[in-house]
DOKEKOL-237835 format. One record per atom (N, C-alpha, C): z, x, y; residue in one letter. Coordinates in Angstrom, 2 decimals. Each point is the difference from the previous one (the first is absolute). Example, Ala and Ser with C-alpha at 12.3 -4.5 7.8 and 13.67 -1.06 7.14 Angstrom:
2
up_east_north_res
7.80_13.19_-5.69_a
0.00_-0.89_1.19_a
0.00_0.90_1.20_a
-0.72_-0.35_1.05_s
0.06_0.82_1.19_s
0.73_-0.77_1.09_s
END
This chain:
203
up_east_north_res
-35.90_41.17_-13.05_m
0.59_1.11_0.77_m
-0.97_1.17_0.00_m
-0.23_0.60_1.19_n
-0.91_1.13_0.08_n
0.69_1.18_0.68_n
-0.75_1.07_0.16_i
0.56_1.25_0.55_i
0.57_-0.19_1.40_i
-0.56_-0.95_0.75_n
0.50_-0.23_1.35_n
1.46_-0.46_0.01_n
0.43_-0.64_-1.10_w
1.37_-0.49_-0.06_w
1.02_1.14_0.09_w
-0.40_1.19_-0.46_i
0.89_1.16_0.10_i
0.29_0.30_1.46_i
-1.03_-0.10_0.83_w
0.17_0.23_1.44_w
0.84_-1.11_0.62_w
-0.24_-1.22_-0.42_y
0.75_-1.14_0.55_y
1.49_0.11_-0.34_y
0.28_0.31_-1.25_l
1.39_0.14_-0.43_l
0.65_1.20_0.68_l
-0.76_1.08_0.13_g
0.52_1.19_0.67_g
0.34_-0.25_1.46_g
-0.88_-0.74_0.66_l
0.25_-0.35_1.41_l
1.26_-0.84_0.12_l
0.13_-1.01_-0.86_g
1.17_-0.85_0.03_g
1.27_0.79_-0.25_g
-0.04_0.87_-1.00_y
1.19_0.79_-0.34_y
0.40_0.93_1.14_y
-0.97_0.69_0.58_l
0.31_0.94_1.07_l
0.54_-0.70_1.25_l
-0.58_-1.15_0.35_l
0.52_-0.76_1.13_l
1.42_-0.50_-0.29_l
0.20_-0.48_-1.22_g
1.31_-0.47_-0.38_g
1.04_1.10_-0.03_g
-0.45_1.22_-0.24_s
0.92_1.14_-0.10_s
0.52_0.49_1.34_s
-0.56_-0.50_1.09_i
0.50_0.42_1.32_i
1.42_-0.54_0.15_i
1.00_0.89_0.04_p
1.41_-0.43_0.03_p
0.48_-0.27_1.42_p
-0.31_-1.18_0.51_f
0.33_-0.29_1.39_f
1.50_0.04_0.28_f
0.82_-0.36_-0.98_a
1.45_0.09_0.20_a
0.41_1.45_0.23_a
-0.62_0.90_-0.73_l
0.30_1.43_0.15_l
-0.55_0.53_1.32_l
-1.23_-0.39_0.32_v
-0.65_0.47_1.23_v
0.77_-0.48_1.23_v
0.28_-1.29_0.06_i
0.71_-0.56_1.15_i
1.42_0.55_0.09_i
0.66_0.14_-1.15_g
1.35_0.53_-0.02_g
0.08_1.41_0.52_g
-0.90_0.86_-0.46_k
0.04_1.40_0.41_k
-0.54_0.20_1.41_k
-1.05_-0.74_0.35_l
-0.65_0.20_1.28_l
0.83_-0.52_1.17_l
0.60_-1.17_-0.17_f
0.70_-0.63_1.12_f
1.53_0.05_-0.10_f
0.51_0.22_-1.22_y
1.45_-0.03_-0.18_y
0.56_1.28_-0.60_y
-0.91_0.96_-0.31_k
0.42_1.26_-0.60_k
0.85_-0.24_-1.25_k
-0.36_-1.01_-0.77_t
0.78_-0.38_-1.17_t
-0.92_-0.24_-1.19_t
0.39_0.53_-1.16_d
-0.70_-0.26_-1.24_d
0.71_-1.15_-0.70_d
-0.62_-1.17_0.04_v
0.66_-1.20_-0.53_v
0.25_0.09_-1.51_v
-0.66_0.95_-0.67_r
0.23_0.15_-1.44_r
1.40_0.49_-0.31_r
0.66_0.55_1.02_n
1.34_0.55_-0.21_n
1.11_-0.99_0.34_n
-0.40_-1.23_0.33_f
1.00_-0.99_0.41_f
-0.30_-1.36_-0.63_f
1.00_-0.85_-0.02_g
-0.18_-1.34_-0.53_g
-0.44_0.02_-1.45_g
-1.03_-0.78_-0.30_s
-0.52_-0.06_-1.37_s
-0.92_1.17_-0.31_s
-0.43_0.72_1.05_g
-0.90_1.13_-0.20_g
-1.46_-0.41_-0.09_g
-0.27_-1.29_0.06_n
-1.38_-0.48_-0.11_n
-0.76_0.16_1.31_n
-1.29_0.27_-0.12_l
-0.86_0.10_1.18_l
-0.62_-1.36_0.29_l
0.84_-0.96_0.32_g
-0.46_-1.34_0.33_g
0.62_-0.49_1.29_g
-0.48_-1.14_0.46_g
0.47_-0.55_1.27_g
1.47_-0.39_-0.02_g
0.47_-0.53_-1.13_t
1.40_-0.43_-0.08_t
0.94_1.17_0.17_t
-0.26_1.08_-0.73_n
0.87_1.18_0.12_n
-0.15_0.67_1.36_n
-1.22_0.01_0.53_a
-0.21_0.58_1.33_a
0.79_-0.78_1.04_a
-0.02_-1.33_-0.11_g
0.76_-0.82_0.93_g
1.49_0.22_-0.14_g
0.47_0.15_-1.23_r
1.42_0.22_-0.26_r
0.46_1.34_0.57_r
-0.85_1.02_-0.14_v
0.38_1.36_0.42_v
-0.30_0.26_1.47_v
-1.17_-0.44_0.46_l
-0.46_0.35_1.34_l
0.13_-1.12_1.03_l
0.17_-1.23_-0.47_g
0.11_-1.12_0.93_g
-1.13_-0.99_-0.16_g
0.19_-1.16_0.62_k
-0.93_-1.13_-0.14_k
-1.40_0.35_0.47_k
-0.12_0.67_1.13_k
-1.31_0.32_0.56_k
-0.79_0.88_-0.95_k
0.66_1.00_-0.57_a
-0.66_0.90_-0.94_a
-0.40_-0.75_-1.26_a
0.89_-0.87_-0.49_g
-0.29_-0.76_-1.20_g
-1.22_-0.89_0.15_g
-0.08_-0.68_1.13_i
-1.14_-0.88_0.26_i
-1.29_0.82_0.11_i
0.08_1.15_0.66_s
-1.17_0.86_0.16_s
-0.52_0.47_-1.35_s
0.92_0.39_-0.88_v
-0.40_0.46_-1.33_v
-0.64_-1.13_-0.78_v
0.59_-1.19_0.04_i
-0.54_-1.15_-0.72_i
-1.41_-0.31_0.47_i
-0.21_-0.04_1.30_v
-1.32_-0.29_0.56_v
-1.02_1.04_-0.46_v
0.38_1.27_0.08_c
-0.92_1.07_-0.40_c
-0.31_-0.06_-1.49_c
0.99_-0.35_-0.82_d
-0.22_-0.09_-1.44_d
-0.91_-1.17_-0.35_d
0.11_-1.08_0.76_v
-0.90_-1.13_-0.20_v
-1.43_0.38_0.40_v
-0.11_0.64_1.15_v
-1.32_0.35_0.55_v
-0.77_0.95_-0.91_v
0.70_0.96_-0.62_k
-0.74_0.97_-0.83_k
-0.66_-0.68_-1.20_k
0.62_-1.05_-0.52_v
-0.63_-0.74_-1.09_v
-1.16_-0.84_0.51_v
0.18_-0.60_1.16_v
-1.05_-0.81_0.60_v
-1.25_0.85_0.26_v
0.21_1.22_0.48_v
-1.12_0.91_0.26_v
-0.71_0.33_-1.31_v
0.77_0.32_-1.04_a
-0.59_0.35_-1.30_a
-0.85_-1.14_-0.55_a
0.56_-1.19_-0.02_v
-0.73_-1.15_-0.54_v
-1.19_-0.36_0.89_v
0.21_0.06_1.31_g
-1.06_-0.35_0.93_g
-1.21_0.91_-0.12_g
0.25_1.30_-0.10_v
-1.10_0.97_-0.11_v
-0.76_-0.20_-1.31_v
0.74_-0.09_-1.10_v
-0.65_-0.12_-1.31_v
-0.74_-1.33_-0.15_v
0.53_-1.06_0.62_s
-0.66_-1.30_-0.09_s
-1.40_0.00_0.61_s
-0.26_0.95_0.87_c
-1.33_0.11_0.60_c
-1.04_0.43_-1.03_c
0.48_0.59_-1.10_f
-0.91_0.50_-1.03_f
0.10_-0.77_-1.32_f
1.22_-0.45_-0.33_d
0.19_-0.66_-1.29_d
1.24_-0.88_0.07_d
-0.18_-1.32_-0.01_l
1.13_-0.92_0.14_l
0.97_0.10_-1.18_l
-0.54_0.14_-1.20_e
0.87_0.08_-1.18_e
0.82_1.28_0.03_e
-0.63_1.09_0.43_a
0.70_1.28_0.06_a
1.06_0.00_1.10_a
-0.15_-0.86_1.01_s
0.92_0.02_1.13_s
1.42_-0.34_-0.42_s
0.17_-0.90_-0.98_i
1.35_-0.35_-0.44_i
0.63_1.17_-0.76_i
-0.83_0.78_-0.68_w
0.50_1.19_-0.68_w
0.38_1.09_1.00_w
-0.73_0.07_1.10_a
0.36_0.94_1.06_a
1.36_-0.37_0.59_a
0.25_-1.32_0.10_g
1.30_-0.47_0.48_g
1.12_0.38_-0.95_g
-0.26_-0.15_-1.30_f
1.00_0.42_-0.99_f
0.24_1.51_0.08_f
-1.08_0.75_0.13_a
0.12_1.46_0.08_a
0.82_0.41_1.22_a
-0.17_-0.72_1.10_a
0.77_0.29_1.21_a
1.49_-0.26_-0.23_a
0.30_-1.11_-0.67_a
1.41_-0.32_-0.31_a
0.58_1.05_-0.94_a
-0.79_0.42_-0.97_f
0.45_1.04_-0.93_f
0.25_1.31_0.74_f
-0.91_0.32_0.92_g
0.16_1.21_0.80_g
1.26_-0.05_0.86_g
0.32_-1.19_0.49_h
1.22_-0.16_0.79_h
1.24_0.28_-0.85_h
-0.02_-0.44_-1.25_c
1.13_0.22_-0.90_c
0.09_1.45_-0.48_c
-1.16_0.60_-0.21_y
-0.05_1.37_-0.53_y
-0.95_0.84_0.87_y
0.41_0.27_1.24_p
-0.89_0.68_0.96_p
-0.17_1.50_-0.26_p
-1.24_0.42_-0.08_v
-0.30_1.41_-0.21_v
0.47_0.84_1.19_v
0.10_-0.60_1.17_f
0.40_0.73_1.20_f
1.52_0.10_0.18_f
0.75_-0.59_-0.92_a
1.47_0.02_0.14_a
0.68_0.20_-1.35_a
-0.57_0.87_-0.80_g
0.63_0.35_-1.27_g
0.10_-1.16_-0.97_g
-0.88_-0.99_0.14_f
-0.05_-1.17_-0.89_f
1.28_-0.84_0.04_f
0.74_0.12_1.10_r
1.19_-0.83_0.22_r
-0.28_-0.95_1.14_r
-0.27_-1.26_-0.31_g
-0.39_-0.94_1.03_g
0.89_-1.22_0.09_g
-0.60_-1.12_0.38_g
0.74_-1.24_0.19_g
-0.10_-0.92_-1.20_g
0.36_-1.27_0.22_k
0.04_-0.97_-1.09_k
-1.16_-1.00_0.06_k
-0.95_0.25_0.86_a
-1.26_-0.78_0.06_a
0.16_-1.40_0.56_a
1.07_-0.27_0.74_v
0.16_-1.34_0.57_v
-0.98_-0.22_1.15_v
0.04_0.88_1.01_a
-0.91_-0.13_1.14_a
-1.45_0.14_-0.45_a
-0.26_0.95_-0.91_t
-1.37_0.19_-0.47_t
-0.47_-1.19_-0.83_t
0.92_-0.68_-0.68_m
-0.37_-1.22_-0.72_m
-0.51_-1.06_0.97_m
0.71_-0.16_1.12_f
-0.44_-0.98_0.98_f
-1.27_0.47_0.71_f
-0.16_1.31_0.12_g
-1.26_0.52_0.51_g
-1.13_-0.33_-0.96_g
0.29_0.09_-1.30_f
-0.95_-0.36_-1.05_f
-0.37_-1.47_0.10_f
1.01_-0.86_0.14_l
-0.25_-1.45_0.07_l
-0.77_-0.36_1.27_l
0.37_0.61_1.12_l
-0.69_-0.28_1.26_l
-1.45_0.45_-0.06_l
-0.22_1.24_-0.43_s
-1.35_0.56_0.02_s
-0.93_-0.68_-1.01_s
0.51_-0.29_-1.21_t
-0.86_-0.67_-0.98_t
-0.29_-1.44_0.40_t
0.95_-0.62_0.71_s
-0.27_-1.36_0.50_s
-1.13_0.02_1.02_s
-0.03_1.04_0.81_i
-1.02_0.11_1.05_i
-1.34_0.46_-0.57_i
0.02_1.10_-0.73_f
-1.24_0.66_-0.40_f
-0.50_-0.38_-1.40_f
0.90_-0.07_-0.97_t
-0.42_-0.21_-1.39_t
-0.22_-1.47_-0.31_t
1.01_-0.83_0.28_f
-0.07_-1.42_-0.35_f
-0.46_-0.88_1.16_f
0.19_0.48_1.22_q
-0.37_-0.74_1.21_q
0.64_-1.39_0.00_q
1.28_0.00_-0.34_s
0.80_-1.23_-0.01_s
1.45_0.36_0.30_s
0.58_-0.64_1.00_a
1.37_0.31_0.41_a
1.03_-0.42_-1.03_a
-0.37_-0.89_-0.93_w
0.96_-0.50_-0.97_w
0.53_1.10_-0.92_w
-0.78_1.03_-0.20_y
0.44_1.10_-0.86_y
1.17_0.77_0.63_y
0.17_-0.15_1.30_l
1.15_0.57_0.70_l
1.07_-1.06_0.23_l
-0.42_-1.19_0.39_i
0.95_-1.06_0.36_i
0.90_-0.40_-1.16_i
-0.58_-0.18_-1.18_v
0.78_-0.48_-1.16_v
1.11_0.98_-0.38_v
-0.30_1.29_-0.25_p
1.10_0.93_-0.36_p
0.97_0.25_1.15_p
-0.50_-0.02_1.24_f
0.90_0.22_1.14_f
0.96_-1.16_0.16_f
-0.46_-1.21_-0.26_a
0.87_-1.17_0.06_a
1.10_0.11_-1.06_a
-0.36_0.45_-1.19_v
0.99_0.20_-1.06_v
1.00_1.07_0.42_v
-0.50_1.07_0.60_f
0.87_1.08_0.49_f
1.05_-0.55_0.96_f
-0.43_-0.82_0.96_l
0.91_-0.54_1.00_l
1.03_-0.96_-0.62_l
-0.46_-0.84_-0.91_v
0.91_-0.96_-0.65_v
1.06_0.71_-0.82_v
-0.41_0.99_-0.79_v
0.95_0.74_-0.84_v
0.93_0.84_0.88_v
-0.53_0.55_1.08_l
0.82_0.79_0.91_l
1.06_-0.88_0.65_l
-0.39_-1.19_0.41_y
0.95_-0.92_0.63_y
1.08_-0.44_-0.99_y
-0.41_-0.22_-1.24_a
0.94_-0.49_-1.01_a
0.92_1.10_-0.53_a
-0.57_1.20_-0.22_g
0.78_1.05_-0.64_g
0.42_1.15_0.87_g
-0.62_0.12_1.19_k
0.35_1.05_0.97_k
-0.29_1.41_-0.52_k
-0.87_0.13_-1.01_m
-0.31_1.31_-0.57_m
-1.49_0.31_0.15_m
-0.30_1.04_0.76_v
-1.40_0.39_0.23_v
-0.65_0.42_-1.31_v
0.73_0.71_-0.83_s
-0.56_0.48_-1.27_s
-0.44_-1.15_-0.89_s
0.84_-0.98_-0.18_l
-0.33_-1.16_-0.83_l
-1.16_-0.78_0.60_l
0.01_-0.17_1.30_s
-1.07_-0.72_0.69_s
-1.34_0.71_-0.18_s
0.02_1.32_0.07_s
-1.23_0.78_-0.14_s
-0.58_-0.12_-1.40_s
0.87_0.07_-1.00_m
-0.48_-0.12_-1.38_m
-0.53_-1.40_-0.29_m
0.65_-1.01_0.54_c
-0.48_-1.37_-0.19_c
-1.34_-0.20_0.69_c
-0.16_0.59_1.17_a
-1.27_-0.10_0.72_a
-1.12_0.68_-0.78_a
0.31_1.16_-0.56_a
-1.00_0.73_-0.78_a
-0.43_-0.80_-1.23_a
0.96_-0.59_-0.70_l
-0.31_-0.82_-1.17_l
-0.83_-1.22_0.39_l
0.39_-0.64_1.09_t
-0.74_-1.17_0.47_t
-1.44_0.36_0.35_t
-0.16_1.13_0.65_s
-1.34_0.45_0.37_s
-0.89_0.19_-1.22_s
0.53_0.68_-1.01_s
-0.79_0.25_-1.20_s
-0.33_-1.28_-0.76_s
0.96_-0.91_-0.06_i
-0.25_-1.29_-0.66_i
-1.10_-0.76_0.75_i
0.10_-0.01_1.32_y
-0.98_-0.72_0.82_y
-1.39_0.63_-0.15_y
-0.05_1.33_0.05_i
-1.29_0.68_-0.14_i
-0.58_-0.24_-1.39_i
0.85_-0.02_-1.02_t
-0.47_-0.25_-1.36_t
-0.63_-1.39_-0.10_t
0.67_-0.99_0.54_v
-0.51_-1.37_-0.05_v
-1.33_-0.13_0.74_v
-0.09_0.67_1.15_m
-1.17_-0.16_0.86_m
-1.16_0.92_-0.36_m
0.29_1.15_-0.63_q
-1.03_1.02_-0.17_q
-0.34_0.37_-1.44_q
0.78_-0.46_-0.98_l
-0.22_0.45_-1.37_l
-1.40_-0.33_-0.50_l
-0.54_-1.14_0.42_h
-1.35_-0.39_-0.43_h
-1.08_0.77_0.75_h
0.42_0.75_1.01_i
-0.96_0.76_0.81_i
0.03_1.48_-0.35_i
1.22_0.57_-0.05_s
0.10_1.45_-0.23_s
1.33_0.36_-0.66_s
-0.07_0.48_-1.23_v
1.19_0.46_-0.71_v
0.56_1.26_0.67_v
-0.90_0.82_0.56_e
0.42_1.24_0.64_e
0.90_-0.27_1.21_e
-0.35_-1.01_0.79_i
0.81_-0.35_1.17_i
1.38_-0.47_-0.44_i
0.05_-0.82_-1.04_v
1.28_-0.49_-0.52_v
0.84_1.17_-0.52_v
-0.63_0.93_-0.69_a
0.71_1.15_-0.55_a
0.62_0.84_1.11_a
-0.74_0.22_1.08_a
0.53_0.78_1.12_a
1.22_-0.67_0.62_a
-0.06_-1.31_0.11_s
1.11_-0.75_0.56_s
1.26_0.14_-0.86_s
-0.15_-0.14_-1.32_w
1.16_0.10_-0.89_w
0.55_1.41_-0.06_w
-0.86_0.99_0.11_l
0.49_1.38_0.04_l
0.86_0.24_1.24_l
-0.39_-0.59_1.12_l
0.80_0.12_1.22_l
1.35_-0.68_-0.19_l
0.00_-1.17_-0.61_t
1.26_-0.71_-0.24_t
0.92_0.81_-0.91_t
-0.56_0.58_-1.05_i
0.78_0.85_-0.90_i
0.57_1.19_0.76_i
-0.82_0.59_0.89_l
0.45_1.14_0.80_l
1.17_-0.39_0.89_l
-0.11_-1.15_0.67_v
1.06_-0.46_0.89_v
1.30_-0.23_-0.78_v
-0.11_-0.66_-1.13_i
1.19_-0.27_-0.82_i
0.61_1.30_-0.53_i
-0.85_0.91_-0.45_y
0.49_1.28_-0.51_y
0.73_0.79_1.08_y
-0.54_-0.01_1.20_r
0.63_0.74_1.10_r
1.34_-0.64_0.41_r
0.21_-1.24_-0.40_h
1.25_-0.70_0.33_h
0.93_-0.08_-1.21_h
-0.21_0.84_-0.99_r
0.80_-0.08_-1.22_r
1.50_0.21_0.27_r
0.32_0.88_0.94_a
1.42_0.21_0.34_a
0.56_-1.24_0.68_a
-0.82_-0.65_0.81_n
0.43_-1.23_0.67_n
0.24_-1.12_-1.01_n
-0.82_-0.03_-1.05_i
0.16_-1.03_-1.03_i
1.37_0.13_-0.66_i
0.42_1.24_-0.26_v
1.32_0.24_-0.59_v
1.09_-0.49_0.95_v
-0.16_0.29_1.29_k
0.99_-0.44_0.99_k
0.05_-1.52_0.11_k
-1.17_-0.63_-0.08_i
-0.04_-1.47_0.05_i
0.76_-0.58_-1.18_i
-0.21_0.56_-1.19_k
0.69_-0.46_-1.20_k
1.51_0.19_0.13_k
0.40_1.10_0.65_n
1.43_0.32_0.14_n
0.64_-0.66_1.21_n
-0.83_-0.67_0.82_g
0.51_-0.65_1.19_g
0.36_0.95_1.12_g
-0.61_1.19_0.00_t
0.32_1.02_1.00_t
-1.17_0.31_0.93_t
-1.08_-0.75_-0.10_e
-1.17_0.26_0.85_e
0.32_-0.33_1.45_e
-0.51_0.85_0.90_n
0.20_-0.22_1.43_n
-0.68_-1.30_0.44_n
0.67_-0.73_0.87_k
-0.55_-1.23_0.54_k
-0.10_0.11_1.51_k
-1.04_-0.63_0.56_i
-0.16_0.02_1.43_i
1.00_-0.98_0.65_i
0.36_0.29_1.20_s
1.04_-0.81_0.66_s
-0.53_-0.86_1.14_s
-1.29_0.12_0.29_w
-0.53_-0.71_1.18_w
-0.64_-1.34_-0.35_w
0.09_-0.44_-1.27_l
-0.52_-1.32_-0.37_l
1.14_-0.92_-0.38_l
END
């Protein structure tokens, strides 16, 4: 790790801190989504409060900001690019531009998986494997929160198996993201245990 990593992590964090749910909500709907629903600045809450179109727009933007962070940093340092992706996800959860109140890192996690598959690992399997687990668990349990945590765990296990002999730093970044995703879903974990977690109705 060298001094340039500070810039890479800073870039990732600042891009991740862009609160698209807040921006889209205030700009197009004159609504602060933090005051409604779960209060999270994520696509799920934006969709719940502002509607499907807004929710999809927020999710796409949250994915793209991670892709940009990883893509830019990968031009200079492939190993650092995965850390830039983690920094972007962390920035999404604790955004400096929104009082450190952000989302739960679901969309940014998939942005992380997509971008690292393209730029860092150059293999689609790093996205396909956890996304397949996400879909299977979602179909079986109807809970986005549980599906997201399972996908995060699967991703880290897969990256560990494939990359541990190459780079411990890459594996560490992946597990930190998984821990972040699970921590941000701690309230959902309690609801899952109590049988009160929200379930989707369209599957």
